[in-house]
C-alpha positions as CSV (number, residue, x, y, z in Angstrom):
1,M,0.1,-0.1,0.0
2,T,1.1,3.5,-0.9
3,A,1.8,6.2,1.5
4,A,-1.0,8.4,-0.1
5,A,-2.9,5.0,0.0
6,R,-2.3,4.9,4.1
7,L,-3.0,8.5,4.5
8,L,-6.2,8.8,2.7
9,G,-7.5,5.3,4.2
10,A,-7.2,6.9,7.6
11,L,-8.8,10.2,6.7
12,R,-11.8,8.3,5.2
13,E,-12.4,6.0,8.3
14,S,-12.0,8.9,11.0
15,F,-14.4,10.5,9.1
16,A,-16.6,7.5,8.9
17,A,-16.0,7.2,13.0
18,H,-17.4,10.8,13.5
19,A,-20.3,11.2,10.8
20,D,-23.3,12.8,12.0
21,P,-26.0,11.6,9.8
22,V,-28.9,14.0,11.6
23,R,-26.8,17.3,10.8
24,A,-26.0,15.7,7.2
25,P,-28.9,16.4,5.1
26,A,-29.5,19.9,5.7
27,M,-25.6,20.5,4.8
28,Q,-26.3,18.7,1.9
29,A,-29.4,21.0,0.6
30,Y,-27.7,24.3,2.0
31,M,-24.7,23.6,-0.5
32,K,-26.9,22.1,-3.3
33,S,-24.6,19.3,-3.6
34,A,-24.8,16.0,-5.4
35,L,-22.3,14.4,-2.9
36,P,-23.7,13.6,0.4
37,Y,-22.6,14.9,3.6
38,R,-21.2,13.1,6.4
39,G,-22.0,16.0,8.7
40,L,-18.8,16.8,10.3
41,A,-18.5,20.4,11.5
42,A,-15.8,22.4,9.7
43,P,-13.4,22.3,13.3
44,L,-14.1,18.9,13.3
45,R,-13.1,17.9,9.9
46,R,-10.0,20.0,10.1
47,E,-8.9,18.3,13.0
48,L,-9.4,14.9,11.6
49,T,-7.3,15.8,8.5
50,A,-4.6,17.2,11.0
51,A,-4.5,14.2,13.0
52,A,-4.6,11.8,9.6
53,V,-1.6,14.2,8.1
54,R,0.2,13.8,11.8
55,G,-0.3,10.2,11.1
56,F,0.7,9.6,7.3
57,A,2.4,12.7,6.3
58,L,3.5,12.1,3.0
59,P,6.8,12.3,1.6
60,D,7.8,14.4,-1.1
61,T,5.0,17.1,-3.3
62,A,4.7,15.1,-6.0
63,S,2.8,12.1,-3.6
64,L,1.1,15.0,-2.0
65,A,-0.2,15.8,-5.2
66,D,-1.4,12.4,-6.3
67,A,-3.2,12.3,-2.9
68,M,-5.0,15.6,-2.8
69,R,-5.8,14.3,-7.0
70,T,-7.3,10.9,-5.9
71,L,-8.9,12.0,-2.7
72,W,-10.7,14.9,-5.1
73,R,-11.4,12.4,-8.0
74,T,-12.7,9.5,-5.5
75,A,-14.3,11.3,-2.8
76,R,-17.8,10.0,-1.8
77,H,-18.5,12.6,0.6
78,R,-18.3,16.0,0.1
79,E,-15.8,16.4,3.1
80,E,-13.4,14.7,1.3
81,R,-13.5,17.0,-1.2
82,Y,-12.8,19.6,1.4
83,A,-10.1,17.3,3.2
84,A,-8.7,17.2,-0.7
85,M,-8.0,20.8,-0.7
86,E,-6.7,21.3,2.8
87,L,-4.3,18.6,2.7
88,G,-1.4,20.9,0.9
89,R,-1.0,22.9,3.9
90,V,-1.8,20.9,6.7
91,G,1.1,20.2,9.3
92,A,3.7,18.7,7.8
93,H,2.4,19.0,4.2
94,A,2.6,22.8,4.5
95,R,6.7,22.5,3.8
96,L,5.6,20.6,0.9
97,F,3.5,23.5,-1.2
98,G,4.8,24.8,-4.3
99,L,3.7,25.0,-8.0
100,E,3.4,22.1,-8.7
101,L,0.1,21.6,-7.2
102,L,-1.3,24.2,-9.4
103,P,-2.8,21.9,-11.6
104,V,-4.5,20.1,-9.0
105,Y,-6.2,23.2,-7.6
106,E,-7.3,24.3,-10.9
107,E,-8.7,20.9,-11.8
108,M,-10.4,21.2,-8.4
109,I,-12.2,24.7,-9.4
110,V,-13.0,23.9,-12.8
111,S,-14.6,20.1,-12.2
112,G,-16.0,21.6,-8.7
113,A,-17.7,24.6,-9.9
114,W,-19.3,26.0,-7.4
115,W,-18.4,28.9,-5.1
116,D,-17.1,26.9,-1.6
117,Y,-14.6,25.3,-3.8
118,C,-13.6,27.8,-5.4
119,D,-13.4,31.0,-2.6
120,D,-11.6,28.4,-0.3
121,I,-8.6,27.6,-2.7
122,S,-8.9,30.9,-3.7
123,G,-8.2,32.9,-0.6
124,T,-5.4,29.7,0.8
125,A,-3.4,28.3,-2.4
126,L,-3.8,30.7,-4.6
127,A,-3.2,33.7,-2.3
128,R,0.2,31.4,-1.1
129,L,1.5,30.7,-4.6
130,L,0.4,34.7,-5.5
131,R,3.0,35.8,-2.8
132,E,5.7,33.1,-3.5
133,H,5.7,33.0,-7.4
134,P,4.4,36.1,-8.5
135,G,6.4,36.0,-11.5
136,T,4.1,32.9,-12.8
137,M,1.4,33.4,-11.0
138,K,0.2,36.9,-12.5
139,P,0.0,35.9,-15.9
140,V,-1.7,32.9,-15.2
141,L,-4.4,34.9,-13.1
142,R,-4.6,37.5,-15.7
143,R,-5.1,34.6,-18.1
144,W,-7.7,32.6,-16.3
145,A,-9.4,36.3,-15.9
146,R,-10.1,36.3,-19.4
147,G,-10.8,32.7,-19.8
148,N,-13.8,30.9,-20.7
149,D,-14.4,29.5,-17.2
150,L,-16.9,31.5,-14.8
151,W,-15.0,30.1,-11.6
152,L,-11.1,30.5,-12.9
153,R,-12.3,33.8,-13.5
154,R,-14.2,34.3,-9.9
155,A,-11.0,32.8,-8.7
156,A,-8.4,35.4,-10.2
157,I,-10.7,38.2,-9.0
158,L,-11.1,36.7,-5.3
159,C,-7.3,35.5,-4.8
160,Q,-6.4,38.8,-3.3
161,R,-8.7,39.4,-0.7
162,R,-6.8,38.4,2.2
163,M,-3.6,40.6,1.0
164,K,-1.4,43.4,3.1
165,A,1.6,44.3,1.9
166,D,2.0,42.0,-1.3
167,F,-1.2,43.4,-3.0
168,D,-1.1,44.0,-6.3
169,A,-3.6,46.7,-7.5
170,V,-2.7,46.3,-10.8
171,L,-3.0,42.9,-11.1
172,F,-6.5,43.3,-9.2
173,Y,-7.7,45.3,-11.8
174,D,-6.8,43.5,-14.8
175,C,-8.7,40.7,-13.1
176,I,-12.0,42.9,-12.8
177,L,-12.5,44.5,-15.9
178,P,-12.8,41.5,-18.6
179,S,-15.7,40.4,-16.8
180,I,-17.9,44.0,-16.5
181,G,-19.9,45.7,-19.0
182,N,-20.3,43.4,-22.1
183,G,-17.8,41.1,-21.4
184,R,-18.1,37.2,-21.0
185,F,-19.7,36.4,-18.0
186,A,-20.7,39.6,-16.5
187,D,-24.2,38.3,-16.2
188,E,-23.5,35.7,-14.2
189,F,-24.4,35.9,-10.0
190,F,-21.2,34.5,-8.8
191,I,-19.0,36.9,-11.0
192,R,-21.0,40.0,-10.0
193,K,-21.1,39.1,-6.4
194,G,-17.5,38.1,-6.5
195,I,-16.4,41.9,-7.8
196,G,-18.8,43.4,-5.8
197,W,-16.8,41.3,-2.3
198,A,-13.4,41.8,-4.2
199,L,-14.4,45.6,-4.0
200,R,-16.0,45.8,-0.4
201,D,-12.9,44.2,1.2
202,R,-9.9,46.4,-0.8
203,S,-12.2,49.3,0.3
204,Y,-11.2,48.6,3.8
205,D,-7.3,49.7,2.7
206,A,-7.8,51.8,0.0
207,P,-11.4,53.9,-0.2
208,D,-10.8,56.5,-2.5
209,E,-8.9,54.3,-5.0
210,V,-12.3,51.7,-5.0
211,R,-14.6,55.0,-5.3
212,A,-12.9,56.0,-7.9
213,F,-13.2,52.9,-10.0
214,L,-17.2,52.6,-9.0
215,R,-17.7,56.3,-10.3
216,E,-15.2,55.4,-13.5
217,Y,-17.2,52.5,-14.7
218,N,-20.6,53.0,-13.1
219,A,-22.3,52.0,-15.8
220,Q,-20.7,49.1,-16.4
221,L,-21.1,47.8,-13.4
222,S,-24.4,45.5,-12.0
223,P,-26.4,46.9,-9.2
224,L,-25.8,43.7,-7.1
225,T,-21.8,44.4,-7.3
226,R,-22.3,48.5,-6.8
227,R,-24.4,47.4,-3.7
228,E,-21.8,45.0,-2.4
229,A,-19.2,47.0,-3.4
230,M,-20.4,50.1,-1.2
231,K,-21.2,48.2,1.8
232,A,-18.2,49.3,3.9
233,L,-17.7,52.6,2.4
234,L,-21.5,53.3,3.5
235,R,-21.0,52.5,6.6
236,R,-17.8,54.7,7.0
237,M,-19.6,57.4,5.6
238,R,-22.8,56.9,8.3
239,N,-20.4,56.5,11.2
240,K,-17.7,59.2,10.2
241,E,-14.8,56.8,11.9
242,P,-12.9,53.8,9.9
243,V,-14.3,50.3,9.5
244,P,-12.6,47.7,11.0
245,R,-12.1,44.9,9.3
246,S,-13.9,42.0,10.4
């Protein structure tokens, strides 16, 4: 049995042992998931994933990529897919993290085709890859932002939302602009919502910049995008004080 097989076997066994069939149907219904749930709360799922990695850590990045890809493709419950995304950042595996995992995450975003997968990967794995390998990642994100996959576009738009010192404003707007006005996917809810969310988060650190963008592109932005983008700015105006980041 390979190291990856031992890890995945232990992970699935622990998930099954802690399953909560009472919680599972509501979780599946909320996420509109074709895959059933085990009913694991997120903190418990992360704890069980970390425990499996402590017991069966993989030796190299190739093994990690294989385990992530296998768990994702063969998942029988949605928590297994969440664990597949998390394996690259847990415990000893965090040291194996690198650009070799980018194709794995791209496959997850495209084949998962839903907001929970996309948003987790964009805010964690993609953000780290961008910080550590900007020369490689910036062209990738710009390509995704102009590409034919809705979820890759959303990932490119949202991947800098938690970034501070390394934030690249030029890249940020380069990833937004292809999806406004008459752009491809401009009418898609998850794109319009994602752009508004990204702008709202940016407004905490650069309110004048976001106001200027909203003025310049007002006619090309959907009402949903404008509402989301303005939430923190309006709160700041009402309170007449800076809005702390949540």
